[in-house]
C-alpha positions in Angstrom: 106.5 117.8 77.4 106.9 120.6 80.0 105.8 124.1 79.0 108.0 127.0 80.1 107.6 130.2 78.2 109.0 132.2 81.0 112.6 131.6 79.8 113.8 130.9 83.4 115.0 128.4 85.4 112.5 129.3 88.2 114.0 129.7 91.6 112.1 127.9 94.3 112.3 128.3 98.0 111.2 124.9 99.4 110.2 125.1 103.1 110.0 122.1 105.4 111.0 122.1 109.1 112.0 118.4 108.5 114.7 117.5 106.1 117.2 114.6 106.0 119.1 113.5 107.9 116.3 114.4 110.2 113.6 111.8 110.7 110.1 112.2 109.3 107.9 111.5 106.3 107.5 115.2 105.4 111.3 115.6 105.3 111.7 112.5 103.1 109.0 113.8 100.7 110.6 117.2 100.5 114.0 115.6 99.8 112.8 113.4 97.0 110.7 116.2 95.4 113.6 118.6 95.6 115.9 116.1 94.0 113.5 115.5 91.1 112.9 119.3 90.6 116.6 119.9 90.4 116.9 117.2 87.7 114.3 119.0 85.7 116.3 122.2 86.0 114.8 124.2 88.8 117.0 126.3 91.1 115.7 124.9 94.4 116.8 126.2 97.9 115.6 124.4 101.0 114.8 126.0 104.4 114.6 123.6 107.3 115.6 122.9 110.9 119.2 123.3 111.9 119.4 119.4 112.1 118.6 119.1 108.4 121.0 119.4 105.5 119.1 122.1 103.7 120.5 125.4 102.3 119.0 127.5 105.1 118.2 126.7 108.7 116.4 128.3 111.6 112.9 126.8 111.4 111.5 124.9 114.4 108.2 124.0 115.9 109.3 125.9 119.0 110.6 129.0 117.1 108.1 131.8 117.4 110.1 133.7 114.8 109.7 131.3 111.9 108.0 133.9 109.8 110.8 136.4 110.2 113.3 133.6 109.3 111.5 132.9 106.1 111.0 136.6 105.2 114.7 137.2 105.5 115.5 134.2 103.3 113.0 135.4 100.7 114.7 138.8 100.8 118.1 137.3 100.4 117.6 134.8 97.5 114.5 136.5 95.8 112.8 133.3 94.7 110.1 133.2 92.1 107.9 131.0 94.3 107.8 129.6 97.8 106.6 126.0 98.3 105.7 125.2 101.9 105.4 121.6 103.0 102.8 122.2 105.6 102.1 120.1 108.7 100.9 122.5 111.3 102.7 120.9 114.2 106.1 121.3 112.4 105.8 125.1 112.5 104.4 125.5 116.0 100.6 125.0 116.4 98.9 127.1 119.1 95.3 126.1 119.8 93.1 128.4 121.8 90.7 126.3 123.9 88.3 129.3 124.3 88.4 131.1 121.0 89.2 128.8 118.0 89.6 131.9 115.7 92.8 132.6 117.6 94.3 129.3 116.7 97.6 130.0 114.9 101.0 128.7 113.8 104.4 130.4 113.8 104.3 131.0 110.1 101.0 132.7 109.8 102.5 136.2 109.4 104.7 134.9 106.6 101.6 134.1 104.6 100.4 137.6 105.3 103.5 139.5 104.5 105.2 137.4 101.8 104.9 139.3 98.4 105.6 136.4 96.1 103.4 133.4 95.2 103.2 130.6 97.8 102.3 127.0 97.0 101.2 124.9 100.0 101.1 121.1 100.3 99.1 119.9 103.3 100.5 116.8 104.9 97.9 116.7 107.6 94.3 117.8 107.0 91.9 115.8 109.2 88.2 115.8 109.3 86.9 117.1 112.6 85.8 113.6 113.6 89.2 112.1 113.0 90.9 115.1 114.6 89.1 114.3 117.8 90.4 110.7 117.5 93.9 111.9 117.7 93.5 112.0 121.4 95.2 108.9 122.7 92.5 106.5 124.0 92.5 106.0 127.8 93.6 102.4 127.4 96.8 103.6 125.7 97.7 105.9 128.6 99.8 104.9 131.6 97.8 103.6 134.6 96.6 106.5 136.7 93.7 107.2 138.9 90.5 107.6 136.9 90.1 111.3 137.5 93.6 112.0 136.4 93.3 109.9 133.2 90.1 111.6 132.0 91.1 115.1 132.9 94.4 114.5 131.0 92.5 113.3 128.0 90.3 116.4 128.1 93.3 118.7 128.1 95.0 116.9 125.3 91.7 116.9 123.4 91.9 120.7 123.2 95.7 120.9 122.5 96.2 118.2 119.8 97.1 114.8 114.9 111.9 92.9 94.2 115.5 92.4 93.1 116.7 92.7 96.6 114.0 90.5 98.0 116.1 87.6 99.3 119.3 89.7 100.0 117.1 92.3 101.9 115.6 89.6 104.1 119.0 88.3 105.0 120.3 91.8 105.7 117.4 92.4 108.2 117.6 88.8 109.5 114.0 88.1 108.4 112.4 84.8 107.5 113.4 83.9 104.0 110.2 81.9 103.3 106.6 83.0 103.5 105.0 86.4 103.2 105.9 89.5 105.2 103.5 92.3 106.1 105.3 95.5 107.1 104.2 98.0 109.7 106.4 101.1 110.1 106.5 104.7 111.2 106.8 106.9 114.3 105.9 105.0 117.4 102.5 106.5 118.3 99.3 105.1 119.6 97.4 106.4 116.6 99.2 103.8 114.4 96.9 101.2 115.9 99.6 98.6 116.4 98.0 97.5 119.6 95.8 95.1 117.6 98.8 93.2 116.1 99.4 91.2 119.2 95.7 90.1 119.2 95.7 88.9 115.6 95.5 85.3 114.6 98.1 85.8 111.9 97.5 83.5 108.9 99.9 80.7 108.3 102.7 81.7 106.1 102.7 85.3 107.1 105.1 87.2 109.4 104.4 90.8 110.6 107.6 92.9 110.7 107.5 96.2 112.7 110.0 99.0 112.4 109.4 102.1 114.4 111.0 105.4 115.2 110.7 107.3 118.5 108.2 110.1 118.1 110.5 113.2 118.7 107.6 115.6 118.2 105.5 114.4 121.2 106.7 113.1 124.6 103.2 112.8 125.9 102.4 109.4 124.5 103.5 106.5 126.5 103.3 103.7 123.9 105.7 100.9 123.8 106.2 97.9 121.4 107.5 95.8 124.3 104.0 94.5 124.7 104.0 92.9 121.2 105.7 89.5 121.6 104.6 86.7 119.3 106.5 84.1 117.3 105.3 85.5 114.0 105.9 89.2 114.8 109.4 90.6 114.3 110.3 93.9 115.9 113.4 95.1 114.0 114.1 98.0 116.4 116.2 99.7 113.6 114.8 103.1 114.3 114.8 105.6 111.4 116.2 104.3 108.2 117.7 106.4 105.4 116.4 106.2 101.8 118.4 103.2 100.8 117.7 101.2 104.0 114.0 102.0 103.8 113.8 101.0 100.2 115.6 97.8 101.0 113.1 97.0 103.8 110.1 97.6 101.4 111.8 95.3 98.9 111.9 92.5 101.5 108.1 92.7 102.1 105.0 91.5 100.3 102.5 93.9 101.8 102.1 96.7 104.3 99.7 96.6 107.2 98.2 99.9 108.3 95.7 99.6 111.2 95.7 103.4 111.8 93.1 105.0 114.1 93.2 108.2 112.0 94.7 109.2 108.7 94.8 112.4 106.7 97.1 110.6 104.2 99.8 107.9 104.4 103.3 108.2 103.1 103.8 104.6 104.1 101.0 103.5 101.8 102.4 105.5 98.9 105.9 104.2 99.6 104.5 100.7 99.6 102.6 101.1 96.3 105.7 102.6 94.7 107.6 99.4 95.7 104.8 97.2 94.3 103.2 96.3 97.6 99.5 96.1 98.2 98.1 97.1 101.6 95.7 96.0 104.4 94.4 99.1 106.2 91.6 100.4 108.4 88.5 101.4 106.6 89.2 105.2 106.8 88.1 107.3 103.9 91.6 107.9 102.7 92.5 104.2 102.4 89.0 103.3 101.0 89.7 105.6 98.0 92.7 103.4 97.1 91.2 100.0 98.0 88.4 100.9 95.6 91.1 100.8 92.8 92.1 97.3 93.8 95.3 98.3 95.4 94.6 96.8 98.8 91.9 95.8 101.3 90.2 98.0 104.0 88.4 96.5 107.0 87.2 97.5 110.4 90.0 98.1 112.9 89.9 94.9 114.9 92.2 91.9 115.1 89.8 89.4 113.4 89.1 91.6 110.5 92.8 92.3 109.8 93.6 88.5 110.1 90.9 87.7 107.6 92.1 90.5 105.3 95.7 89.1 105.2 94.3 85.7 104.3 92.2 87.3 101.5 95.2 89.2 100.2 97.1 85.9 100.1 94.5 84.2 98.1 94.2 86.9 95.5 97.8 88.2 95.8 98.6 88.2 92.0 95.5 90.2 91.2 96.4 92.9 93.7 100.0 93.1 92.6 99.0 93.5 89.0 96.8 96.5 89.9 99.6 98.0 92.1 102.2 97.6 89.3 99.9 99.5 87.0 99.2 102.2 89.5 102.7 102.8 90.7 103.7 104.5 87.4 101.5 107.4 88.4 103.4 108.1 91.6 106.9 107.9 90.3 109.0 110.8 91.4 109.5 111.7 87.7 105.7 112.2 87.3 105.4 114.0 90.7 108.2 116.3 89.7 106.7 117.0 86.3 103.3 117.8 87.8 104.8 120.2 90.2 106.8 121.8 87.4 103.6 122.4 85.4 102.1 124.1 88.4 105.1 126.3 89.0 105.2 127.4 85.4 101.5 128.2 85.3 101.9 130.4 88.4 105.0 132.1 86.8 102.9 132.8 83.7 100.1 134.3 85.8 102.5 136.4 87.7 104.1 137.7 84.6 100.7 138.5 83.2 99.7 140.4 86.3 102.9 142.5 86.1 102.3 143.2 82.4 98.8 144.5 82.9 99.8 146.6 85.9 98.0 144.7 88.6 100.9 145.1 91.0 
């Protein structure tokens, strides 16, 4: 039961540079959360990029006036709370290679001058070691002379992070027999898909790739053209809407996530919500969930991933049972309710501070 003694509906300003029909996992997350909060009864207004279908636009990674845009929206609609979906690159990250204390984004002053409560969800929060690994490895870069390659790396180092089962397979022209491991997301070298072509894919498995062009970085020269094997299918369907993506998940049996770095994974959560276990690199984030029996984590090399798929196949029913139990926790209904409780608690604290004259 939700507790709301504030006699509102609360008005929320949801902030995300990405928002459908724009591409990106942050945008999809924001869209689904907003939809659930509106069902609960919140008055939610969305500020986003001009390409998104939110209520207000003007935000952009390239816009140095993002803070002013948000302050004007706050002044106009007078929300009770602002919820920022924060991925630093989406708001314009400026790294100072000499003085790290000068590192900033284009919404820093909004945090400083906004007078109402702000909730922030971090969609990228890497450990320092993983942040360093965001640099594309030399092998992933176009062929250049050795000095150019290493100097380029150095510079970038300092400036860079079911029911539809059968029908779905027919729709995407996928094999109707055997198991499918799905790899999807923005086409970046950090996804680690380079090991797929080197895998000895177990009998009965097909790896299906669906990627989107990374519109946020034109620096990476990574192509899936190099991945050509009989048991690897590259859909080349680019970004899928909610229905299409759900249908694709419904056609699969697992997801394969050979990431080089991860601060989190919307792909993993989407997969779990659709009842799919995972095989992933043994990064701390994935290890947390593999420890709950939801998937398998291994060292990031072709042999280990091949063996992990075979292991998943042998104990598939066990993993699916754990995933089916876990996925109830990450339903949008539960996510929406958890956010609602947080919002109400903040509203109560705000009301109390006004009552005792703290403002």
